[in-house]
N, C-alpha and C positions, 0 to 999 in steps of 0.2 A: 922223118924229121922235116919240119917246115924250113924253107930257105927264104926267110923274110928279111927285108932291110930293117934297120932300127926303127922302132915305133915312134920315137921322138922325132926322127927325121920325116917320117911319113905324116905325122900330125902337123908339123910345121909347114910342109908342102901343101897339105890339104887346106889348111886355114889361109895361107897366103894366096893359093889359087882361087879359093872361093870368094875371098874379099878383094882380090886383085891389088893387095896393098900389104907390104911387109910390116908397116907400122900398126895397121889394124890387126893383123895376125898376132903380132907380139902382145898387144893389149888383151886380146882374147885368151891367149895361152898363158899370160902372166910371165912373159919372157921379155928380154930386150930385143930391139930390132936386129942388133948384131948377132944375137944367138939364133934368131930365126934364119938369117942369111947363112950362118954357118951350117945349120942343120940342112937347109935346102942344098947348099953347095956339096955337102957330104953325100947327099942322095944322088945328085947329078954325077958325081965322080963314081959312085957305085954303078950307076946305069950306063955311064960312058956317053951321056948325051945331055944337052941343056933342057931344062924344063920351063924356063922363063926367058923372055927377051925383056931386059930391063929398060923401062922408059921412065922419064921423069914423073914421079908421083903415081906410077902405075906399074904393076908387074903383069905383063902380057904373056899368056901361055904360048908355048911352042906347040906344034901338032902332037908331040908325045905327051906333053902336059895335059892338053885337052882330052886326049884319049884316056889318061889315067884318072882324071878328076872325078867323073861320074861314079865309077866303081868304088873309089876310095870314100867318097862322100856317103854312098849307100852303105858301105861297111861300117863307117863310124855312126851313121844313123841307127843301124841295127844294134850295135854295141850299146849305144845310149838308151835305146828302147828296152833292151834286156835289163840293164841296171835300173832304169826308171820303174820297170815292173816290180823288181825286187824291192826298191825303196817304198813304192806305194803299198805293197803287201806288208812290209816291215812296219810301216807307220800306222797301219790300220788294224793290225792283228797283235794282240798281247797274249803271250803264252806264259802261264804261271804253273810251275810244278810244285807239288807239295806232298806230304805224307797222306796215306789213307785216313789216318785218324784226324788230322787237322782239317782235311777236306770235308769229311763226313760229319764232324761234330761242330764245326765252326764256320769255315769259309764258304761252303756251298750254300749255307743259309743266308749269307750276306752279299754274295757276289752280284746278285741281281741289282742291288742298290747301286753298285759301281757302274753297272751296265746302263742303268737308267740315267745316271748323271752324265755318262759319256756315250750317247747312242751312236756316235760316229766311230767308236772303237770296238771291234769284235774281241771278245775275251775267250780264250781256250784254257781250260784247267786240266792238267794231267796229274794223275796220282801214281806215285811210286815211292817205295822206301829205298830205292837205289840212288846213289849219288849221280847227279846229272852234270855234264860238262856244259856250263853256261856259255863258254866262249865258242863252242862249236855250233851254236845256234839252235840247240834243242829246246831251249826255253829262254825267256827274257829275265824272269825273276824266279828264285827258289825260296820256299818257306820251309825251313828245316829245323829239327831239334839237334842240339849239340852244345859244344862249349865255346863256339866262336873261334876266331883266329884263322879264317880261311884266306890263304895268300891271294893277293890281287883282287879281293872282293870288298865291296862296300857292304857293311853290316849294320843292321838295326835290330836290337834286341826287342822282341815283342812282349814276352812275359816269361817269368820263371816257371820251370816245369816241376810242379809239386804233385804229390799223389797221396791218396788216402782210400781206405776201403769204402765201397758203396755196394748196395744191393737193392733189389726190388722191395717194395713195402711188404709184400706177402712173405718174403724170405725173412725180413727183420721180425715181423709179427710172430712167425712160427718159432724162430729161435728164442724170442723173449717169453713166449708162452711156455716153452719147454723149460726155460730157466726159472721162470716165475719172477723175473726182475729185468731191468734194462741191461742191454749188452755191455760188456767190458772188453777191452782189447784182448785179454787172455782167452776169452771165449771163442775167438775166431780160430784158435788152434784146433778146435773140434768141429768146426763148421766146414761146409763145402766151399772150397776155394776155386776160382777160375784161374787157369794157368798157374797152378800151385808151384811149379818149378821156377817161376820167374824170380830173378834175383831181387826185384823190387820187394817181393814178399819178405825175403830174408832181411832186407834193410828195415822194412817197416816193423817187423817183429822185434828186431834188435833195438830200434829206436824206442819201442814201447815196453821193453823189458819182458817180452813173452818168451819164456824159456822153452816151451813146447813147440815153438814156431818151426824149428828145423824138422821135427817129426811130421808136422802138418804138411810141409812142402814135399815130403816123400810120398804122400798118399796119392792114389790115382785121382784124376780129375780132368775136366775139359781143358784142353790146351789150345789156345788161339794165337794167331800170329800178329795181331795188332790191337790197340786199345779200343778202336771203334767196334770191332767184333766183340771184345770182352764186355764193353758197356751194354751192348744190345743183349748179350747173353745174361747179364745181370738183371736187366729189365724183364727178361723172360722168366726170372725166378730160378736160374740155374746155379746161383751161388753168389759169393762175394768177389768183386773184382777191384783191383787197384786202379783208380782213375784220377785224372787231373781235374779238380773242381771247376776251373774256369771253362773247360770245354764241355761240361755237362750241366751247366747252370739251368738251361732251359728244361732239361728232363727232371732235375731236382725240383725246380719251381712247379712243374706240372704234376709232381708226385709219382713219376715213373721210376725215379731212383731216390734212395734215402742215404744220407751220410750219417752213420751212427756216431762217429767221433769227429765232429767238425773242427775241433781244436788240435787234432793229432795229424799233422801233415808232415810228410817226409820229402826230401829233395836230394838229388844226386849232383847238384851243381850244374845241371843242364838248363837250357832255356830254348824257347822257339825264336827263330831269327828270320828276318827278311834279308836276302843277299842277292847281289847282282854284280857284274864286273864294274870296276871303278870308272872305266872309260865310258860307260853307258849311263852314268848318273844323271845327265841332263837331257837324255833322249826324252821327248815329250811324253810318250806313253808310259815310260818307266817313272817319270816324275809324277804324273797324274795318279798312277796306282799307288806309289809310295805315300803321297800326301793323303790319299783316301784311306789306305790301310792303317797308317799310324793314327789317324783321327778316330777310326772305328775301334782300334784296340785301346786307345786312351779312354774312350767312352765306356768300353766294356770293363776296363780296370777300375774306372771311377765308381761304377755301380757295384763292383765286386767287393773290394776292400776286404776280401774274404768274408763277405756278408752271408754267412751260412745259417743265419737264424731261420728256423723253420726247416732246417735240413733233416731233422727228425720229425716223424709224425707226432701229434699230441699224445701224451701218455694216457 
């Protein structure tokens, strides 16, 4: 156990000794002159010896005070340097945590644009589907799916989380050749589903009046742990996956994915959110990223308007 005098008293002594003036020390510490005198006096009483010889307009150190001052000033310099190092790192490194899906389908493709706009700020993106404690310093900002309402957090809704079946063009073509007509929602009950046990399939079938949907969900099939993997499996022709259209617009536009029923979207009342502790709202790096992401998302939504024309290949 450390046997240290009160830090407030030590700070008052060090400032008064360094400036040789109680008034100057008070101004530096944001205290009154009387408060500085009180703290120094309490330290002298603890030591049982004077630290200053008071002279008009000047606080002259005693031999004991002169002996203590260099070590204490060095200690405070070391403390200041330690915190300055942390501040510098905190100001120049932005850590964003998000889900595997949002990182791989949307954010990673755009994050370089933020970096180019802010070359003085290093950006680190971590991906995890686990909840991260933002107040512990694990990350500055989290981008998460949910219903909102996180206590103590500033929240910005980015977009509503909707979903609809998608598949690779070869998968769609094969199914329609077999049927001899365009696909209808009920046809998916007999097609290969990716992650068939997912409760999203249950909802989508129910929303579209597919009675055989429950039976389809009990069939064996590829089961994957996130939408990013499911989307890539669909592109590889492994079946139909339930995907969020906004996150896969690029792949739909490039013809790697097809949305057979662009007007049949389901939702669970969830959205994607940007969240961070309220007290960090005006931290410069947080403010810069917030402004950039909201502008990027607004642009993405403006060109979306669920504009899914061309989501199906020409008949």
